[in-house]
LUMPADREN-643656 format. One line per field, with one value per residue: residue number from 1; residue in three letters; x negated, z negated, y negated of N, C-alpha, C in turn. Coordinates in pm, 1 decimal. Layout:
lummar: [NUM:...];
nuro: [ALA:...];
nu: [X:...];
nw: [Z:...];
nv: [Y:...];
cau: [X:...];
caw: [Z:...];
cav: [Y:...];
cu: [X:...];
cw: [Z:...];
cv: [Y:...];
//
This chain:
lummar: [1:2:3:4:5:6:7:8:9:10:11:12:13:14:15:16:17:18:19:20:21:22:23:24:25:26:27:28:29:30:31:32:33:34:35:36:37:38:39:40:41:42:43:44:45:46:47:48:49:50:51:52:53:54:55:56:57:58:59:60:61:62:63:64:65:66:67:68:69:70:71:72:73:74:75:76:77:78:79:80:81:82:83:84:85:86:87:88:89:90:91:92:93:94:95:96:97:98:99:100:101:102:103:104:105:106:107:108:109];
nuro: [ASN:VAL:ASP:ILE:THR:PHE:TYR:PRO:LYS:THR:VAL:GLU:ARG:MET:CYS:SER:LEU:ALA:HIS:SER:GLY:PHE:GLU:ARG:GLU:LEU:GLU:TYR:ARG:ALA:ILE:ASN:GLU:LEU:MET:TYR:GLY:MET:ILE:THR:VAL:MET:LEU:ARG:SER:GLY:ARG:LYS:ARG:LYS:GLU:LEU:VAL:ASN:HIS:VAL:ASP:ASN:PHE:ASN:ALA:ARG:PHE:LYS:GLY:TRP:GLU:ASN:ASN:PRO:TYR:LEU:SER:GLU:LEU:PRO:PHE:GLY:LYS:ARG:VAL:PHE:VAL:ALA:PHE:ALA:ALA:LYS:LYS:ARG:TYR:LEU:THR:LEU:LYS:ALA:LEU:ILE:PHE:ALA:TRP:ASP:LEU:LYS:GLN:LYS:ILE:PHE:ASN];
nu: [-219.3:-152.5:122.7:316.6:565.3:691.0:624.0:774.7:1031.5:1026.5:992.1:1226.7:1417.4:1354.8:1415.9:1689.8:1784.2:1723.6:1808.7:1974.5:1792.9:1535.8:1396.1:1152.3:962.5:1002.2:933.6:663.4:572.6:624.0:443.4:204.5:230.4:316.8:186.5:-74.9:-137.0:-12.2:-112.6:-384.2:-398.2:-301.6:-505.7:-727.2:-647.4:-658.3:-457.0:-290.4:-340.0:-103.9:93.4:23.6:66.1:344.2:428.4:345.7:494.8:757.2:749.0:713.6:955.3:1136.2:1057.4:1062.0:855.7:682.4:419.4:412.5:465.1:480.6:344.4:127.8:-120.8:-182.5:-281.2:-584.7:-881.4:-997.0:-780.3:-604.7:-743.3:-741.7:-460.1:-409.7:-561.6:-430.6:-176.1:-237.8:-295.7:-554.3:-710.3:-958.5:-1124.0:-1004.8:-1059.3:-1336.1:-1358.3:-1248.6:-1430.3:-1664.6:-1586.0:-1544.5:-1803.1:-1942.5:-1825.3:-1922.1:-2194.9:-2227.6:-2082.9];
nw: [1650.2:1441.6:1462.1:1192.6:1113.8:1130.2:909.2:656.1:764.0:836.8:586.9:452.9:617.3:582.6:309.6:318.9:450.6:292.5:54.9:-261.3:-569.2:-493.9:-546.0:-676.5:-522.0:-276.5:-350.4:-401.6:-138.9:-34.8:-183.4:-82.0:190.5:202.2:-5.9:19.8:301.3:457.4:336.0:378.1:658.7:681.1:553.3:714.3:948.6:893.7:751.3:567.2:220.7:86.3:228.6:165.6:-112.5:-117.4:1.4:-191.3:-411.7:-313.5:-282.6:-549.7:-655.3:-518.0:-585.2:-878.4:-1160.3:-1035.8:-1088.1:-1272.6:-1143.2:-1117.5:-918.1:-840.8:-920.3:-727.7:-515.1:-338.3:-518.4:-436.1:-306.4:-521.5:-681.4:-505.0:-478.4:-741.0:-771.0:-577.2:-688.7:-894.3:-755.8:-661.1:-429.5:-315.5:-415.1:-293.2:-24.2:-32.8:-92.5:141.5:330.3:242.1:281.2:562.5:647.9:548.6:709.5:960.9:928.4:852.6:1030.6];
nv: [-1113.4:-840.8:-621.7:-544.7:-482.2:-238.5:-83.4:-148.5:-105.0:164.1:290.9:208.8:327.0:597.5:621.2:575.3:799.5:1015.4:1270.0:1235.2:1250.9:1266.8:1039.4:962.2:1092.3:966.2:709.4:749.6:799.9:547.7:396.8:495.4:427.5:151.8:7.7:89.3:152.0:-59.5:-293.2:-258.0:-279.8:-541.0:-689.4:-625.7:-743.8:-1008.8:-1147.4:-1404.8:-1493.5:-1564.4:-1426.0:-1164.3:-1169.8:-1213.0:-975.0:-780.7:-870.0:-829.0:-551.4:-470.5:-558.9:-398.1:-137.0:-88.3:-34.2:140.8:198.5:396.9:628.6:977.2:1111.9:965.9:1053.0:1233.8:1096.9:1030.8:937.2:688.5:560.5:537.5:355.3:138.5:77.7:7.8:-227.5:-376.3:-403.1:-573.8:-793.0:-849.9:-959.7:-1033.6:-837.7:-616.2:-676.9:-650.8:-377.5:-265.9:-365.2:-234.1:33.4:38.1:-21.8:199.7:395.8:321.2:361.0:632.4:785.1];
cau: [-179.7:-105.9:262.3:327.1:705.9:738.4:600.4:892.5:1147.1:1012.9:1016.6:1369.6:1490.1:1327.3:1492.7:1832.8:1817.2:1689.0:1910.3:1945.5:1708.5:1399.1:1355.4:1010.2:885.9:1011.0:854.0:523.6:544.8:620.5:315.4:100.7:246.1:329.8:84.7:-208.2:-148.1:23.3:-206.3:-510.7:-383.4:-288.5:-637.4:-814.1:-603.4:-678.5:-335.9:-310.2:-316.8:37.2:169.1:-5.9:135.5:486.6:446.4:335.8:610.9:873.2:733.1:738.5:1098.9:1206.7:1017.4:1028.1:790.3:615.3:287.8:430.0:506.5:402.5:267.1:10.3:-243.4:-206.4:-357.2:-729.7:-929.0:-1014.1:-648.5:-551.7:-812.2:-693.1:-324.4:-416.4:-606.2:-324.5:-70.6:-285.7:-318.9:-699.5:-731.7:-1101.3:-1174.5:-955.2:-1138.9:-1468.6:-1342.8:-1230.9:-1558.9:-1755.3:-1538.1:-1573.1:-1948.1:-1976.2:-1783.0:-2014.3:-2327.2:-2231.0:-2004.0];
caw: [1519.2:1442.5:1420.4:1077.7:1075.1:1125.9:777.8:568.4:832.6:827.2:448.1:424.0:692.2:513.0:184.9:348.2:500.5:194.3:-41.7:-396.5:-644.4:-442.3:-557.5:-713.1:-405.0:-178.9:-405.5:-377.4:4.1:-18.2:-238.8:13.7:316.6:189.5:-93.5:72.1:446.4:509.8:285.0:448.8:791.6:662.6:522.9:831.9:1055.6:851.5:701.2:459.7:84.3:53.5:288.6:84.2:-240.3:-91.2:25.3:-319.7:-491.2:-259.0:-315.3:-693.5:-677.9:-458.8:-653.8:-1016.1:-1240.1:-948.8:-1144.3:-1355.0:-1058.7:-1154.3:-804.5:-814.1:-940.9:-604.9:-421.7:-357.6:-614.9:-372.0:-285.0:-653.5:-718.5:-413.3:-513.1:-871.6:-745.3:-502.0:-783.8:-973.2:-658.0:-656.0:-286.2:-281.3:-444.7:-186.9:96.0:-53.0:-79.7:283.9:394.9:205.7:348.3:705.3:662.8:527.2:828.7:1070.6:900.4:838.5:1133.2];
cav: [-1066.6:-703.0:-604.9:-454.7:-475.7:-100.0:-23.2:-152.1:-45.7:308.9:331.9:190.8:431.2:722.6:618.1:583.2:933.0:1118.8:1311.9:1187.7:1342.4:1258.3:899.4:949.2:1136.0:857.2:599.7:786.4:775.2:402.7:351.3:533.6:355.0:5.8:-51.7:119.4:138.0:-191.5:-394.0:-236.9:-340.5:-686.2:-745.4:-611.9:-832.9:-1147.0:-1212.2:-1502.5:-1445.2:-1584.5:-1315.7:-1046.7:-1187.6:-1189.2:-831.6:-710.6:-909.6:-757.3:-409.6:-456.4:-576.9:-282.5:-13.8:-126.7:69.8:238.0:231.1:516.2:740.5:1095.7:1162.5:881.6:1131.8:1310.0:1013.1:1034.6:838.2:558.3:500.4:499.8:230.6:35.5:33.8:-58.2:-364.5:-443.3:-437.7:-687.3:-899.5:-874.9:-948.4:-1037.4:-703.3:-529.4:-706.1:-591.0:-232.0:-234.6:-391.2:-124.9:154.9:24.8:-13.3:340.8:469.7:289.2:416.2:776.8:857.9];
cu: [-118.9:37.8:269.2:471.8:757.4:720.4:724.8:1016.3:1143.8:1044.1:1164.7:1453.2:1474.0:1410.6:1642.1:1875.2:1795.7:1807.1:1873.9:1868.6:1563.0:1342.9:1207.1:920.6:886.0:928.9:705.5:485.6:536.4:489.8:204.3:109.1:242.9:222.1:-55.9:-216.0:-123.7:-73.2:-342.2:-506.8:-374.9:-425.3:-730.1:-774.6:-604.9:-553.8:-369.0:-274.8:-169.2:123.0:146.6:67.0:284.6:515.0:444.0:454.3:737.3:867.3:766.9:887.2:1177.6:1179.8:969.8:967.1:714.7:480.0:292.7:473.1:418.9:315.8:143.8:-119.7:-277.2:-284.1:-505.9:-773.1:-940.4:-882.2:-585.4:-613.4:-757.5:-555.6:-321.2:-461.0:-500.3:-213.3:-108.8:-320.6:-465.1:-747.4:-877.6:-1165.4:-1130.3:-1032.6:-1276.9:-1461.9:-1329.6:-1360.5:-1656.3:-1714.9:-1572.1:-1722.8:-1994.9:-1940.7:-1877.1:-2149.1:-2329.0:-2148.2:-2056.0];
cw: [1530.9:1391.2:1308.4:1033.4:1064.8:988.5:688.8:632.6:819.8:686.7:413.9:495.5:623.5:384.6:211.3:392.8:397.3:102.2:-179.2:-471.5:-600.4:-452.8:-587.4:-596.7:-297.0:-223.7:-382.1:-231.2:30.0:-71.3:-137.4:142.1:299.8:103.0:-43.4:221.4:497.6:461.5:352.2:586.0:780.2:637.9:644.0:943.5:1013.9:804.7:583.4:324.6:47.2:108.5:210.1:-50.2:-222.2:-71.3:-106.9:-408.4:-444.7:-292.3:-462.6:-726.5:-629.0:-536.3:-795.0:-1091.9:-1159.6:-1004.8:-1230.2:-1273.6:-1088.6:-1041.3:-772.6:-830.0:-818.8:-501.0:-444.0:-447.3:-554.0:-347.7:-417.1:-699.6:-634.5:-454.6:-650.1:-855.0:-666.8:-595.5:-867.2:-885.6:-655.7:-511.3:-244.6:-307.5:-336.7:-57.2:85.2:-38.9:67.1:360.1:368.3:276.4:497.2:733.0:647.7:650.7:946.5:1051.6:909.8:940.6:1271.2];
cv: [-926.2:-696.6:-501.7:-436.8:-333.1:-36.3:-29.3:-90.1:106.5:358.1:318.3:296.7:566.2:730.2:634.5:722.8:1043.8:1148.8:1256.8:1295.3:1339.0:1116.3:883.2:992.6:1027.5:736.9:625.9:761.5:624.6:345.0:377.0:450.3:203.5:-57.9:-22.5:85.8:-2.2:-298.8:-380.0:-303.0:-492.4:-750.2:-737.9:-707.5:-980.5:-1219.5:-1302.6:-1441.4:-1456.0:-1470.3:-1185.7:-1052.6:-1159.0:-1041.1:-754.2:-745.2:-836.3:-608.4:-386.0:-471.3:-454.9:-154.1:-47.4:-8.8:173.3:282.4:357.3:637.8:861.9:1150.2:1078.0:958.4:1217.0:1228.9:1034.8:917.8:699.3:486.9:458.3:368.2:115.9:-13.8:-33.3:-203.8:-442.6:-487.9:-559.0:-807.3:-944.8:-862.0:-957.4:-901.6:-605.7:-550.8:-643.4:-439.1:-191.6:-256.2:-276.3:4.3:150.5:36.5:131.1:423.2:445.1:355.6:568.1:854.1:832.5];
//
């Protein structure tokens, strides 16, 4: 099993060291790392749906209203779609997106 404990630890450490006034920027980094990066690793490593649900629930509790972050538009389109499906807990769709991405990488790289 892949160790993913560093993701939340890193984000919490980053938040604790940042100066006030950068909450939305930190939230954006958390979206990129925890909602995209960590879920991608969780799905690729075969984590159970319950673990994914818990992760998203914890993220939503920690970063209330993150869907309105003004920096979301800075994410590449594919990542925006991914985090939108993650927020809605559409894990089969996420698995399909990752499968398609991995297949594309194998074919074209």
